[in-house]
N, C-alpha and C positions, 0 to 999 in steps of 0.2 A: 826555718822559716819556708823552706820548701815543703814541708808536711801542710803547714797552714794554707798555702796557694792551692793544694789539691784538696783540701776540705771541701771547698766551696763548689768546684765542678762536681765533687763525687755527690755529695748532698744532692745536688740539682739532678743528677743521674737518677739517684735512689727515689727521689720525691716523682719525675717522670715515669720510672717503672712500675711505683706503684699506682700511678692514675692510669697507666694502660693495662695494670691488672684487673682493675675494675671493669667488669663486663657489663655492658647495659643489657637490659632486657629485651628479648626478641619480641618482636610483634606477636601479638596472640593470633592464632589461626581463627578466622573469621567464618562465619556461616556462608554458604554460598549466595552469590547475588541474585536477587529476584530481578527480573525484568517486567516491565510494564510498557504496554503499547498503547499510545493514546492515539484516536482518529478524530480529526476536527469534522464537524459537520461539513457537508457540501455546501460550498457557497450558493445561495439561491439566485437561479437564473430564470428569466423568463423566455418562453418560447415564444417566438413572434409568428404572426399569422402566416407569413410565407415560407416559414419554416414548418410550421404544423402541415401546410398542405404538401411539401414535399415528403414528409416523414409519414403521415397517417396513411393507412390502407393495408392491403393484404398481400403477404409476401410468401411465394414458393421456395421454402429453403432448399439448400442442394442435397439434404438428406432426405427428402419427402416430406417433411413437417410443413404444416400450415400456420402462418403466424399472422395475426391481426394486431395491428396498432392502432390504438386511440390516443389522440393527444388532448390535453389540457394546457392550461397557461403556465404551469410551473413543473409538469411532469409529464410522463407516458406511461401508458398501460401497455403491455405486451401479452399477447393470451395464444400462446402454441397449441395446437389441436385443440384439445377439450380441458387443457390444464387452468389450475388457477392465473390470473394474470400476475405478472411480474410488474412493479412498479419501479421506474427507472428516471432518476433526476438529471437535467442536463449539467455536464461538466466543461463542455466547449460547443460553440456551435456544431450542431449535428451529430454530438457524441453524447452519450447518456451512460450511466452506471447505476447500478442497484445501490442499495443503501450500506451493504456489506462489500461491495466492490468485485463481488464475486461472478457479476454477470455486467458485460459492457456490450454496447451497439453503437457502430458508426454508421450513419445514413448518408445519401447523397454522395456516394461514392461511383466511380465509373465514368465512362465518357458522357452519359447523357443524363447522370446523378440518379438514376433508378436503382443503383446497387446499394446492399446494405452487408454489413460484416457484424457477425455477432461471436463476442467469445465468453464462455463461461468454465466455472470450475465445477464438473459434476460431484466431486467428494472432495470437502476442504482438508480431509486429513491425507490425501495424495497430492502428489506435485504434477497435476496433470489440469491442461487446459483446452479445452477444445473449441475450436474455429469454425465457424459456417459462414459459408457467404449464401446471398439471396438476392434476387430480383423481384420487383413490385409485380405482383401477379394480376391485380386490378386495384382500381381506386373508387 
C-alpha cells in the first residue's frame, strides 16, 4: 500500500519538472526605438496697442548692434543692423519667440520698462545660448 501512496506525489513531481523544463522563448531583439518630437503651433495672441507702444522702437544692444522693432497685431519684426527681419510671435505679455524657438525676446524689463533681453541659439548643432540685453535708444 505504501508504494501506491508514493506514486501520486512522484507523478505530480515529474509532471511539474517536465513543465518547468519547457523554456519559454525569449523576446526577440527589437530595432532601436525612434523618437519623434512634436511641437504644437504657438497659441495665437494679439498684441495690445499699449504693448505695441512699449515694444516698438530702436534698441541699442549691449554688443553694439542696433535693432529696430516693428509691431503688428499678431507678431513683431526685429531687424538687427542690416540683416533680414526676424518674425517673432507673442507667447506671453511682452515675451516673444521665433517659430522654431531659437530666438526669444522679453520687453518691458527694468525699473522704467525700457530694457529688453534677447536670447538666441547661434548654431542649433551646438548647446549654446547667447543672451544680450538692451535699452531703448529712440522711439
